[in-house]
C-alpha positions as CSV (number, residue, x, y, z in Angstrom):
1,X,108.0,91.2,89.8
2,X,105.8,92.4,92.7
3,X,104.3,88.6,93.1
4,X,107.7,87.6,94.9
5,X,108.0,90.5,96.9
6,X,104.8,89.4,98.2
7,X,105.5,86.1,98.9
8,X,109.1,86.7,100.7
9,X,107.3,89.4,103.1
10,X,105.1,87.0,104.0
11,X,107.4,83.9,104.2
12,X,108.4,84.6,107.9
13,X,105.6,82.7,110.3
14,X,105.3,83.0,114.2
15,X,106.1,80.5,116.4
16,X,105.3,82.1,119.8
17,X,101.5,82.6,121.0
18,X,99.4,85.2,118.8
19,X,97.3,87.4,121.1
20,X,94.2,88.6,119.7
21,X,92.9,91.9,122.1
22,X,89.4,92.7,122.3
23,X,86.6,93.3,125.0
24,X,84.1,91.1,126.8
25,X,81.5,91.6,124.4
26,X,83.7,90.7,121.8
27,X,85.2,87.6,124.0
28,X,81.4,86.4,123.8
29,X,80.6,87.1,119.8
30,X,84.4,85.3,119.3
31,X,84.0,82.2,121.5
32,X,79.9,81.7,120.6
33,X,80.7,82.2,117.0
34,X,83.7,80.5,117.1
35,X,84.7,82.9,114.6
36,X,86.6,86.4,113.7
37,X,85.5,89.9,112.3
38,X,88.6,90.4,109.4
39,X,87.3,93.8,108.6
40,X,88.3,95.5,105.4
41,X,91.4,96.9,105.9
42,X,90.5,100.6,104.6
43,X,87.6,100.6,107.9
44,X,90.7,99.3,110.7
45,X,91.1,101.5,113.8
46,X,94.5,102.6,112.6
47,X,93.0,105.7,110.1
48,X,96.4,105.5,108.3
49,X,95.6,101.6,107.2
50,X,96.8,101.0,103.3
51,X,97.6,105.1,102.9
52,X,101.3,104.7,104.4
53,X,102.5,102.6,101.1
54,X,100.7,105.2,99.1
55,X,103.2,107.9,100.5
56,X,106.7,105.4,100.6
57,X,105.8,105.2,96.8
58,X,104.4,109.0,96.3
59,X,107.9,109.7,97.5
60,X,109.8,107.0,95.7
61,X,108.1,108.6,92.0
62,X,109.0,111.6,93.1
63,X,112.4,111.2,93.5
64,X,113.0,109.1,90.1
65,X,110.5,112.4,88.0
66,X,112.7,115.1,89.6
67,X,115.3,113.1,88.7
68,X,114.6,113.1,84.9
69,X,113.3,109.6,84.6
70,X,112.9,107.9,80.9
71,X,109.5,106.8,82.6
72,X,108.2,109.9,83.8
73,X,104.4,109.0,81.1
74,X,104.1,105.4,83.5
75,X,105.1,107.3,86.6
76,X,102.5,110.1,86.2
77,X,100.1,107.3,85.7
78,X,100.9,104.9,88.5
79,X,101.0,108.3,91.2
80,X,97.3,109.2,89.7
81,X,96.2,105.5,89.3
82,X,97.0,104.8,93.4
83,X,95.8,107.5,94.5
84,X,92.5,106.5,93.9
85,X,92.7,102.6,94.0
86,X,94.3,102.3,97.1
87,X,91.5,104.0,98.8
88,X,89.0,102.5,96.9
89,X,89.6,99.8,95.0
90,X,88.8,95.5,95.9
91,X,87.9,94.6,99.2
92,X,90.9,93.8,101.3
93,X,90.2,92.0,105.0
94,X,92.3,91.1,107.9
95,X,92.1,90.6,111.7
96,X,94.6,91.2,113.7
97,X,96.9,89.3,116.5
98,X,100.1,90.7,118.5
99,X,103.2,88.2,120.1
100,X,102.7,90.3,123.4
101,X,99.4,89.7,125.0
102,X,99.3,91.6,127.8
103,X,100.7,95.3,126.4
104,X,99.6,98.5,127.9
105,X,98.9,100.6,125.0
106,X,96.6,97.8,123.8
107,X,94.7,97.8,127.5
108,X,94.1,101.1,127.0
109,X,92.6,100.8,123.6
110,X,90.1,97.2,124.6
111,X,89.0,97.7,128.4
112,X,87.3,100.6,129.2
113,X,86.2,100.1,132.5
114,X,87.9,96.8,132.5
115,X,86.2,94.6,130.0
116,X,89.6,94.1,128.0
117,X,91.3,91.1,127.3
118,X,93.7,89.0,124.8
119,X,92.7,85.6,123.7
120,X,95.8,83.6,122.7
121,X,96.3,80.9,120.2
122,X,98.4,78.3,119.2
123,X,100.7,80.0,116.1
124,X,100.1,76.4,113.9
125,X,96.1,76.8,115.5
126,X,96.4,80.0,113.3
127,X,98.0,79.4,110.1
128,X,96.0,76.3,109.4
129,X,92.6,78.6,110.0
130,X,94.3,81.1,107.1
131,X,95.2,78.1,104.8
132,X,91.8,76.8,105.0
133,X,90.3,80.3,104.3
134,X,93.2,81.2,101.2
135,X,94.8,83.9,103.7
136,X,97.7,85.1,104.2
137,X,100.0,85.2,107.7
138,X,102.4,88.0,107.0
139,X,104.8,90.2,110.5
140,X,104.0,93.7,109.9
141,X,106.8,95.6,108.8
142,X,108.1,99.1,111.0
143,X,111.4,100.1,109.8
144,X,111.3,102.6,107.8
145,X,114.5,102.0,105.6
146,X,112.8,98.8,105.1
147,X,109.7,100.3,104.3
148,X,111.3,102.2,101.5
149,X,113.5,99.5,99.5
150,X,110.3,97.7,99.5
151,X,108.7,101.1,98.2
152,X,111.6,101.0,95.5
153,X,111.3,97.1,94.6
154,X,107.6,97.5,93.6
155,X,108.8,100.9,91.4
156,X,111.5,98.6,90.1
157,X,109.3,96.0,89.2
158,X,106.4,98.1,87.3
159,X,108.9,100.2,85.5
160,X,110.7,96.2,84.3
161,X,107.4,95.2,83.6
162,X,106.4,98.2,81.4
163,X,110.4,98.1,79.9
164,X,109.1,93.9,78.9
165,X,106.4,94.8,77.1
166,X,107.6,98.2,75.4
167,X,106.2,97.2,71.8
168,X,102.9,97.1,73.8
169,X,103.1,100.7,74.4
170,X,105.2,103.4,71.9
171,X,102.9,102.3,68.7
172,X,100.7,105.1,70.9
173,X,101.4,108.4,71.1
174,X,99.7,108.7,75.2
175,X,99.9,104.8,76.3
176,X,97.8,103.2,78.9
177,X,99.7,101.5,81.2
178,X,96.5,100.7,83.5
179,X,96.9,96.8,82.6
180,X,99.8,97.0,84.9
181,X,98.7,98.5,87.6
182,X,95.2,96.0,87.5
183,X,97.8,93.2,87.1
184,X,99.8,94.0,89.9
185,X,97.1,94.9,92.3
186,X,96.1,92.4,94.6
187,X,100.0,91.7,95.7
188,X,100.2,95.8,96.1
189,X,97.4,95.6,98.3
190,X,98.5,92.6,100.6
191,X,102.1,94.1,101.2
192,X,100.0,97.6,101.7
193,X,97.8,95.1,104.5
194,X,101.8,94.8,107.0
195,X,103.2,97.9,106.1
196,X,102.7,100.3,108.9
197,X,103.4,103.6,110.6
198,X,106.9,103.7,112.8
199,X,105.3,105.2,115.2
200,X,103.0,101.3,115.8
201,X,106.5,99.3,116.4
202,X,105.2,98.4,119.9
203,X,102.5,95.9,118.6
204,X,104.5,93.8,116.6
205,X,101.7,93.4,115.1
206,X,101.2,89.7,112.7
207,X,98.1,90.0,110.0
208,X,95.4,87.5,108.3
209,X,95.3,89.2,105.3
210,X,92.9,87.9,102.6
211,X,93.3,87.9,98.8
212,X,91.4,90.8,96.8
213,X,86.9,90.2,96.6
214,X,86.0,92.3,93.8
215,X,82.5,91.7,94.7
216,X,80.6,91.1,97.8
217,X,79.5,88.2,96.9
218,X,82.2,86.3,96.2
219,X,82.7,85.5,99.9
220,X,81.3,84.9,103.6
221,X,80.8,88.7,103.8
222,X,78.6,91.0,106.7
223,X,78.4,94.2,108.1
224,X,78.8,95.3,111.1
225,X,77.7,98.6,113.5
226,X,80.9,100.9,114.1
227,X,80.6,104.2,115.9
228,X,79.9,106.2,112.6
229,X,79.6,104.0,109.8
230,X,78.5,100.5,108.7
231,X,82.2,98.0,108.7
232,X,82.2,95.3,106.2
233,X,83.7,91.9,107.4
234,X,85.4,88.5,107.0
235,X,83.8,85.8,108.9
236,X,87.2,84.3,109.7
237,X,85.6,80.4,110.8
238,X,88.4,79.5,113.8
239,X,86.7,75.8,113.3
240,X,86.3,74.4,109.4
241,X,90.1,73.1,109.4
242,X,89.2,71.2,112.8
243,X,88.1,67.3,113.2
244,X,86.4,69.1,116.6
245,X,85.1,71.8,115.1
246,X,85.9,73.6,118.8
247,X,87.6,77.0,119.0
248,X,91.4,76.2,120.4
249,X,92.5,78.7,122.7
250,X,96.1,78.3,124.1
251,X,95.9,80.9,126.7
252,X,94.3,84.1,127.9
253,X,95.0,87.2,129.9
254,X,92.4,89.4,131.8
255,X,93.2,92.9,131.3
256,X,93.3,95.7,133.8
257,X,89.8,95.7,136.5
258,X,89.1,96.7,139.7
259,X,87.7,93.0,140.5
260,X,90.4,91.1,138.9
261,X,89.4,88.2,141.0
262,X,85.5,87.5,140.5
263,X,86.5,88.9,136.3
264,X,89.1,85.9,136.0
265,X,86.5,83.5,137.7
266,X,83.5,84.4,135.5
267,X,85.7,84.2,132.7
268,X,87.4,80.8,133.1
269,X,83.4,79.6,133.8
270,X,81.8,81.4,130.9
271,X,85.3,79.4,128.2
272,X,84.7,76.2,130.6
273,X,80.5,76.1,129.8
274,X,81.6,77.2,126.0
275,X,83.9,73.8,125.8
276,X,87.0,76.1,124.9
277,X,89.4,76.7,128.2
278,X,92.5,77.2,127.5
279,X,95.4,74.6,127.6
280,X,97.4,76.5,129.4
281,X,95.5,78.8,132.0
282,X,93.7,82.5,132.6
283,X,96.2,85.2,133.5
284,X,95.5,88.4,135.1
285,X,98.0,91.0,133.7
286,X,98.9,92.6,136.8
287,X,98.8,96.0,135.2
288,X,97.1,98.9,138.1
289,X,93.6,99.5,137.1
290,X,92.9,103.4,137.2
291,X,88.9,103.7,137.1
292,X,88.3,106.6,134.2
């Protein structure tokens, strides 16, 4: 079953500090609200979010159809259903963390004018917060062969489900397999959320991923303005699962800046005043700053 595939993919747990890259404005927003904006996966920076699995499944379906599959009706309907449900289906929210808190590629994305930081969290703390919100924590998968194998397992699961419910469909001249697809939708979206294009492998991303929501009133969902649209997000509270109701930072990197000493000092002072100084230290990234 596809639920078993999803559970296996989310079974690995992080052991090292998990970093969240953000701007100085983002730092202040996270610290003062004590929450992280877990965006709807479809609105994340990577334009291929969720669509990568669609491509993998389409390739696997076409291989089977070209080989003369006995499940042609099922596979064609599955392909058509995927083309709109992956993009327009229920809401799924996620927030990104990195195993490496000092990556040049990430500083380039978040350090405009030297204003980037990466906030390090103890992995157990992240797991506890995720459990409170009923989120799952999964390590993103980049290996192409592993991704293809997952796509094969998903299509196998769809075929086996149809096979085991054969009697429900044989009486119809043109059977409707939609109930099968709707049954697996939640797990399918969760799998899609951690399958990323191999070109992003350097990031070694971990994601906290929500259950699916079909209505905006089912969860603390709000909206923020991006460059070109409103982005729905889930208010992922960092304090509800700890008795102190505080934001607990383990380590902080300050990104490339032409004023490293002053920036380090002001970040340290700000976090101290907010009562969330990191338990370890604040470090400078030591990457040469170049004015853009």
